[in-house]
C-alpha positions in Angstrom: 7.2 46.3 68.7 6.4 50.1 68.6 6.8 51.8 72.0 6.1 55.3 70.7 2.7 56.8 70.9 0.5 57.6 67.8 0.6 61.1 68.0 -0.8 62.2 64.8 -1.7 63.8 62.4 -4.0 61.1 61.4 -3.3 59.6 58.0 -6.2 59.4 55.5 -5.5 56.4 53.2 -7.5 55.4 50.3 -7.6 51.5 49.4 -9.5 51.3 46.1 -9.8 47.4 46.1 -12.6 45.1 45.6 -10.8 42.3 43.9 -12.6 39.7 46.4 -15.9 41.1 46.3 -18.1 38.1 46.1 -21.4 39.4 44.6 -20.6 42.5 42.8 -17.7 44.9 42.4 -17.8 48.8 42.6 -16.4 49.3 46.3 -13.0 50.2 44.7 -14.6 53.7 43.6 -15.4 54.4 47.4 -12.3 56.3 48.4 -12.7 59.0 45.7 -16.5 59.2 46.3 -15.9 59.8 50.2 -13.3 62.2 49.3 -15.6 64.3 47.1 -18.4 64.1 49.6 -15.9 65.5 52.1 -15.1 68.4 49.8 -18.6 69.0 48.8 -19.3 72.9 49.2 -22.7 72.1 50.5 -21.4 70.5 53.7 -18.3 71.4 55.9 -15.0 69.9 57.4 -16.0 70.5 60.9 -16.8 67.5 63.3 -19.1 67.6 66.6 -16.2 68.6 68.4 -15.7 71.8 66.6 -12.4 70.6 65.0 -11.8 71.6 61.2 -10.5 68.8 59.5 -8.3 71.1 57.4 -6.5 72.6 60.4 -2.6 71.8 60.4 -1.5 68.7 62.2 -4.9 67.0 62.3 -5.4 65.0 59.3 -3.2 64.3 56.2 -4.3 62.8 53.1 -1.6 60.4 51.9 -3.5 59.5 48.9 -4.3 55.9 47.7 -2.2 52.6 48.1 -0.8 51.9 44.4 -1.5 48.7 43.3 0.4 46.7 40.4 -2.5 45.9 37.9 -0.5 42.6 37.0 0.0 41.3 40.5 -2.2 40.4 43.4 -0.1 42.3 46.0 -2.1 42.5 49.6 1.2 43.2 50.9 1.1 46.6 49.4 -1.7 47.6 51.9 0.3 46.3 54.7 3.4 48.2 53.6 1.3 51.5 53.2 0.1 51.1 56.7 3.4 50.2 58.4 5.1 53.1 57.0 2.4 55.7 58.5 2.6 53.7 62.0 6.3 54.3 61.8 5.9 57.9 61.4 3.7 57.9 64.6 0.4 58.4 62.5 -2.8 56.6 63.0 -4.5 55.4 59.8 -8.0 55.9 58.8 -8.6 53.6 55.7 -11.4 54.2 53.1 -12.3 51.1 51.1 -12.7 49.3 49.0 -14.2 46.2 50.3 -13.9 44.4 53.7 -11.1 42.2 52.4 -8.7 45.2 53.0 -9.2 44.9 56.9 -7.0 41.9 57.1 -3.7 43.2 55.5 -4.5 46.8 57.2 -4.9 45.2 60.8 -1.9 42.8 60.2 0.3 46.0 59.9 -1.1 47.0 63.3 -0.6 43.6 64.7 3.1 43.6 63.7 3.3 46.6 66.2 1.0 45.9 69.1 -0.6 42.7 70.2 -3.3 43.8 72.6 -5.5 45.7 70.0 -9.1 44.7 70.3 -11.2 44.8 67.2 -14.7 46.3 67.4 -16.6 45.5 63.9 -19.7 47.1 62.6 -21.4 44.9 59.7 -24.6 43.0 58.9 -22.4 39.9 58.3 -19.8 38.4 60.6 -17.2 37.8 57.6 -15.7 34.8 59.3 -15.7 32.3 56.3 -12.8 30.0 56.2 -12.9 30.7 52.5 -16.0 32.0 51.0 -16.7 30.5 47.5 -13.0 29.4 47.6 -11.4 32.4 48.1 -9.5 32.6 51.6 -9.0 36.6 50.9 -12.8 37.1 50.4 -14.3 40.2 51.9 -16.1 37.4 53.7 -13.2 36.2 55.2 -11.0 38.9 56.8 -11.8 38.0 60.4 -11.2 34.5 59.9 -7.7 35.4 58.8 -7.0 37.6 61.9 -8.4 35.1 64.5 -6.9 32.2 63.4 -3.6 33.6 63.9 -4.6 35.0 67.3 -3.8 38.7 66.2 -6.7 40.4 68.3 -7.7 39.3 72.1 -11.0 40.5 71.4 -13.3 40.6 68.4 -16.7 42.4 69.1 -19.1 42.2 66.2 -22.2 44.7 66.5 -25.1 44.8 64.0 -25.0 41.0 62.7 -28.0 39.9 61.3 -27.0 37.7 58.3 -24.9 34.7 59.5 -25.0 30.8 58.9 -24.0 27.9 60.7 -20.5 27.9 59.6 -19.8 31.4 60.9 -21.6 30.8 63.8 -19.3 27.8 64.6 -16.4 30.1 63.6 -17.6 32.6 66.1 -17.5 29.9 68.9 -14.2 28.9 68.0 -12.4 32.3 68.0 -14.7 33.5 71.2 -16.1 36.3 69.0 -18.8 38.6 71.1 -21.6 38.9 68.4 -24.6 41.4 69.0 -27.5 41.7 66.6 -28.8 45.3 66.2 -31.6 44.8 68.8 -28.9 44.1 71.3 -27.2 47.5 70.6 -27.5 48.4 74.5 -25.6 45.4 75.6 -23.1 45.8 73.0 -22.3 49.4 74.4 -21.9 47.7 78.1 -19.3 45.4 76.4 -17.1 47.6 74.4 -13.4 47.2 74.8 -11.0 49.2 76.8 -7.3 49.8 75.9 -6.3 50.0 72.2 -9.0 49.4 69.7 -9.3 49.1 65.9 -12.7 50.0 64.5 -13.9 48.7 61.3 -17.2 50.0 59.8 -18.9 48.0 57.0 -21.4 50.5 55.7 -24.1 47.4 55.3 -24.0 47.2 59.0 -26.4 50.3 58.9 -29.9 49.8 57.9 -30.3 50.5 54.2 -32.4 53.3 54.6 -29.4 55.2 56.0 -26.9 53.7 53.7 -28.3 52.6 50.4 -25.0 52.8 48.7 -24.0 49.1 49.2 -23.9 45.8 47.5 -25.5 43.7 50.3 -29.0 45.0 51.6 -29.8 43.8 55.0 -32.8 45.6 56.4 -33.0 46.0 60.2 -29.7 47.3 60.9 -28.3 50.1 63.0 -29.3 53.7 62.7 -26.8 56.4 61.9 -27.4 58.0 65.4 -26.7 54.6 67.0 -23.3 54.6 65.1 -22.3 57.9 66.2 -23.1 57.3 69.6 -21.0 54.0 69.5 -18.1 55.9 68.3 -18.4 58.5 71.1 -19.1 55.9 73.7 -15.8 53.7 72.9 -14.0 53.7 76.3 -10.8 52.4 74.6 -8.2 54.5 72.3 -9.0 54.0 68.7 -5.6 53.6 67.1 -6.9 52.7 63.6 -10.1 52.3 61.9 -11.5 51.7 58.3 -14.9 52.6 56.3 -15.7 50.0 53.8 -18.3 48.5 51.2 -19.4 51.8 49.8 -20.6 51.2 46.3 -21.0 54.6 44.7 -23.0 53.1 41.8 -25.7 51.7 43.8 -25.8 55.0 45.9 -28.7 57.5 45.9 -27.7 61.1 45.2 -24.5 60.4 47.2 -26.3 59.8 50.4 -23.9 56.9 51.6 -20.9 58.9 50.5 -22.0 62.1 52.8 -22.7 59.4 55.4 -19.2 57.9 55.0 -17.8 61.7 55.1 -19.6 62.4 58.3 -18.0 59.0 59.9 -14.7 60.4 58.8 -15.0 63.6 60.6 -16.2 62.0 63.8 -13.7 59.4 63.6 -10.7 61.9 63.3 -12.5 63.6 66.5 -12.0 60.3 68.4 -8.6 59.4 67.2 -7.0 62.7 67.4 -4.6 62.8 70.6 -5.5 65.5 73.2 -3.9 69.0 72.4 
């Protein structure tokens, strides 16, 4: 187990991976789209705390995970994250589909046993094996929780589940909040170390149209930003997943994701 404090800079890691998407491909192009949105001259690099992400020692873009096209190697994701943790860098991952959260979080769980997960999504992603695929983007939290890698899993924005996933939630003691219970969710946010995973379809599609699975009635962008700020725990890692650039409208969702990157860097940065 690691005893050193993650002291930055934050490692921005692209994971261009959508091999386990169940409906349509496209999220593999997400990391490039988010980086392009960050660098768009019409915007800026400054977050609400006044930090400029280009300042030395704040954020380092370490590029993308390199995948062997001939091999299904989820271990490459875990190795890439582990290498950054060993350097004392918190990791902010850009997806890719939600399947990546399992190998990313596995790297964290190998170092700490007390990291709670806060999960923003329209779907619980607790299928034991969706369409026969245990690595599906609909299954990462089943893999995490069946191994007891996280003491708490708090899911917010859930509005598209089924009997199997409700049973899984009960089995694993998952705390589930629909969008209309956002206030209750804020009151139950975990303290201590926290991993925050954001599936962009957790937001209402009016705010994030560039996703493969539209579920109206989701969170607003303002609510999500308020949650990031309100988290009482220390965010030691995070991911932003399921951006599908081919379905985006005028890069609206990519720019929203870029805003999330800026605000997450603010929350994940150690005091200076």
